[in-house]
N, C-alpha and C positions, 0 to 999 in steps of 0.2 A: 318127718326130718327130724323135730326137735329129739326123740328117742335116738335116732341112729349117730347124731351130733354128741350126746351125754355120751352114748356107747364108747364112739370114737376119741373122748375125751377121756374117760375114762382110763380104756386102754393106752394111749400117749402118757397118764400121767404114771400111771403101772410100769410102764416101759421106762421110764424118765427117771423114774426116783427107785427103782430097783439098785442101783448101783450109788451106794454111799458117796463112792469118791466122786461122781461125775454132779451129786448134789454140793458135795466141800469144795470142790472146784470151782463151782457158780455163787457161793459165797464167801468166800474166804475174801474177797475186794469187800464187800459190802458190810465187814465186820471189824476187819485188819486194816483196813485204809485208815478210818477215823481214828482207830486205836493210836497207829502209828504218826497219823499228823500232829495229834493231841501230847503225845510224848515227846517228838521232834521240838513242836513249838516249847514244849516246857521242859527238855533240856536248852535249849537254846537262852531261853531266858534266864535259866539259871545261872549261864555265862555271863551275858550279859550283867545280870544283876548281882554278880562276885562281888560283894563289898568285904572280904577278907582284904585285912593287909598286904599291901604288896611289896615284894621282900628284893632290893636290887643291892647290885654288888657296882662300889664307886669305887675307881680307879681316880689317882689325885686329889681324893676330898681336902686336902690340904691345901690346896690350893684356891678353893672355891668354899668357905667356910661359908659365906650368905647363902649361896645357895641348900646348899646341906641343912642349913638350918631353915632355911622356906621347905624344904620339902618334909623334915621332922614334921613340921605343924601339919600334914596330910596322909599321917598313917604310912607314910611309907618307910621299912623299916631297911637300915643296912646292915647287910650279913657278909659272911666269906662266899666267895665266887660258888660254890658246890652249892649249898643251900637256895642262891639265888634264882630270881625269874628270870633275871636278864641283866648286863650290867651296862651300867657308865661309863662313860670314858671320858675324864674332863682334858681339854688339851695342855699342854706345855707352856705355850705362852697363855693361858686364861686369863691371870695375875692380870700380866702388860696388856694384853688386848685391852680388858675390862678399863684399864688403868688411862688409856691413850682413848676410850669410846670406840674400836675398831667390836664388831663384830665378835666373840669369842667362841672358838669351836668344841663344843657337848656331843661326845657321839652315842649313840645307844646300841649295843651291840645284843641282839634278839634272833631267836629264830621266829621269822615271821611266818612259817608254816605251821606253828603250833596257833591252832585257833583258841587254844583255851587260853593264851596269852594276850591273846587281840585287845579284850577289853582294857585289861593291867597297864599294854603297852598305851591306849589311844589317852589312860588318865594321867599317864607320865607325862606326856606328851604335850596335854592339856595344861597340865603345872609345870611345865618347862614354859611355856608359850606365857602360861601368865607371867610368868616370874622376870620374861623378859618386857613385858609390858609395862611391869612396877619398875625397871631398872630404866628404861626408856622415857618412864613421865619423872623421873628425880633427877634425869639429866637436863630435861628440858627445864624443870623448877631451877637447877641450878646455875641456870642461862637467863634467866629471869623471865620462860615461856612457858604459860600456862599451857598444861599436858592436853584440856577442853580444848583449842583448836585447832588440835589433829584427829577429832573427831567432829565433823560439821555434823554429822545424821548420832542421833539418837536412837537407835532401830529397838521398839521394843513387841513382842509376838504376845498376841492374847488368845490364848485358847479357848474358844466357848462350848467345844465339843465336850459332851458329858459322858461318862464310862459307860454307858450302853451307847452312844453313836458309836465310840470306838471299839467295842465288841460287836457292832454288827458287821464293821469291818473284814472282822476272822471269818464271822460268819459265811458274809458274803464269799468267801474264797471257799470254804469247804464247799456250798454249793453243788461246785464243780463234780466233788466227788459222790455227789447225790445224784448227779444226772449220769454224772459217766457208769455208777454202781446199774443202773438200768439196763446197760449194754455187757457189762461183764458178769453180771448174775445169771443172763442165761445163755451167755457164750456159749457153753457147752452142749448144751440141752439142745439149742437150736442147732448146732452142726449135727450133732450127733441126728435127729427128728428129721434132717434131709440128705445130707451126702451120707451121713453115715447108713441109716437104712436104701440109699440109692447102690453103694460100695456092698451092702450087704444083700442087695437086692428084695427085701423084702418091701420092699415100694412096689414090686410086682404085684405081689403077693396081694397087698393091700389094695392094688387098683384091679385085681381081680373081679372082685367083690363089686353088688350092682350099687354100688355107692359114687356119688356124683364129685367131681373132682376139687370143686371149690367146698365141698362139705369136710372131706380129709383137711383141706388146708385152713379151713376156720378153725377145725378141733383142736390142729398144731399149734396153730398161734395163737390158741387162749389157754392152750397147755404153758407154751415156752412165757405168756404175757403174764401168766400167772408165778413164774416162776423169779425174775425180772420184776414185778413188783414185789412180790415180798422180798429179796435181796436190800432193793429199793429203799424200803420200809424198817429192813432191819437198820439199813446204814442210819438213819434219820433218828432210829430211835436207839441205835447203840452211842452216836453220839451225844445226846440230848442224857442220855448217863456216865458219858465219860468226863464230858467238857467241864463237871464244876472240882472234878479233882486237880485242875492245871490250876496254876497259883500266879490266876489274872488280876488279882489287887495288886499286884508288885507291880505291874503295868498301869496300870488306875483304869484298865477295863473291867467292863461287865459282859461278859460271855453265858448264855445260854440261849437255850433252846426254848421257847415256851409251849406248853398249849394248845392257844391259837395256830402257832408255826407250822406243828406238826401236824394240824389238820391242814391247813393251806397246801404243804406239803403232800401229804396221799391225796386231796383231792386233783392239785394238781399234776403230778406225777401220774395216776393211772391211767387218762389217753398216751401217755408219753411209752406208758411200757406196752401197748397193742404196737406202736408205730417202732420202738425199737426193736421189737422181738421178728415182727413181719419184716424188719429192715437187713437183718443177722440171716434169717430165713433164705431170704430170695437171694440173697450174696452167697449162702454155702450153697444154694440150691445147682448155681451155675459152674461148683465142682464135681466132680466125680468120686473121689474119693474123702475123708475124713480129715487126711494131712493139708488134702490140696484146699479142701473150704479153709483150714487153719491158716495158709499163708493166704488167702484171699479176705478173711475178715478181719485180719490185722491190718491190712492197708485200707479195709472199706472202714475203720475205726477212726481214720484220721478225718473223716469226713465230716461227723458231728463233733470231735474232738473240735475243728477248725470251729465250727460252727460257735460250739459255747466259747472258745476263746473270744472269738469275734464280740460278743455281749458283754464279757467279763469285763475287756481292755477298750470297750467302749470304739470298739471299731466300726461296727455294722451302723449302718445309717438307713435313715429312710423310716418305712412305719414296719419296723421289727417284730413289734408287740404281736400284731398280729399274724404272724409267720409259725409255722411247728417248728419245736423244740426253740430253737432261737424266742417267741416270744416266749414260752411257759421261763425261760432260762431271763430274760428280760424282768417278766414279772415276779418273779420269786425275788429280785435282787432291791426293786422299789419295792416289795414288800419290808424286805432284812433293810434297806434306809430309813424305814418310819413312812412311806408313803400308803396311800390308799390302793387297795385293790378295785380295777375297772371290772364289774361284774360281765361288760360287753365283750371286755377283749378276752376273759377267760375262757366267755362261750365260742366267739369266733374262733381261737384259737383250738379248745378240743373238737372243735367241728373242723376246721382243716383239717388238725392230726388224723382224727378218726376218715379222713377223708382221704387220705393219704395212705393210710393204712389199705381203705378199700381196697384202692389200685394197685398196691403189692398182694394183696389175698388174691384180686384178677391176674394179675402177672404169674403168680404162682400155680394158679390154677390152669392157665393157658399150657404151661408148661409143661400138666402133666396129661396134658391130651396129646401133646406131641409123642409118638410112637417112639420117634429118632431121639427125644431126650430120654425118654425110660431106659431105651437099650442100649444107647450110645455108649 
């Protein structure tokens, strides 16, 4: 039995890895997704944290010298219109409205679809609101009213989270990529070894040998699971080495994946690799061609995506920590958040995941015993 299983596994692996394009199609997500995520986050931080001077063109600045002087104190440069990031238009009745204590009109003219200007626009708007509050306080003082009376609450916010706690939020987000890489990494191989062989009629040739259908399925599942697990580990390791290159210090965050976390991810992801591969294989077996299987799998991937999202956004309730897939996601989120991992929960998750995998294997073996399925 073991000799036959080993021979089938070697055959399946050689056949699956013969085409380099299939391998790359399975692994591009594992390496590319973390890289693009970190680069995108770094680019977003660079836009938010742009401390360069804001250049504006002021129309009618002679009517508001105090406002212009206020902006000068906060690195707001006044430049010609062609060199400005945007334009600040001071209303024609600004001086008159300020004198009679009416709201004076100040208009910001800018291209709000330009994402690069969002940080600078927010900064200028905040400065204008600050100036407005300062003028309001002076008006109250001139009338013998303490400005404190209009602020009945002194709201203070104290952030007790450490840089590691803030970094854990980002690591929790990329856990979705790790788990999803289990599906994407073996996607092409799962389709090729099921619907692909059925379309090319090589599955009939394989079944003509004196081998039990469940042995064939187990060999295929082991082969596809190995590919899934390799992609998963590549995703984790590539993220570990890419993260230090992002400017996390600018946001006061410490984001890292330590050796302990890598080991936890490796242990928890192993049974998931078997479940993901068998789920994709069963879905692909229901199709008669490679292209048809691609359509089936695309819709089937919605199921794990919803399951993972339910845990990530705290939608699922009950004893989810013991369920296959969602339980592992829940445990990883707890670990990233600094909670201790329950050994019992991990064992129950692994047992339930492998039991569900066994049911999927039996379902596929049952399909191979039906002539209508093989020749249909």
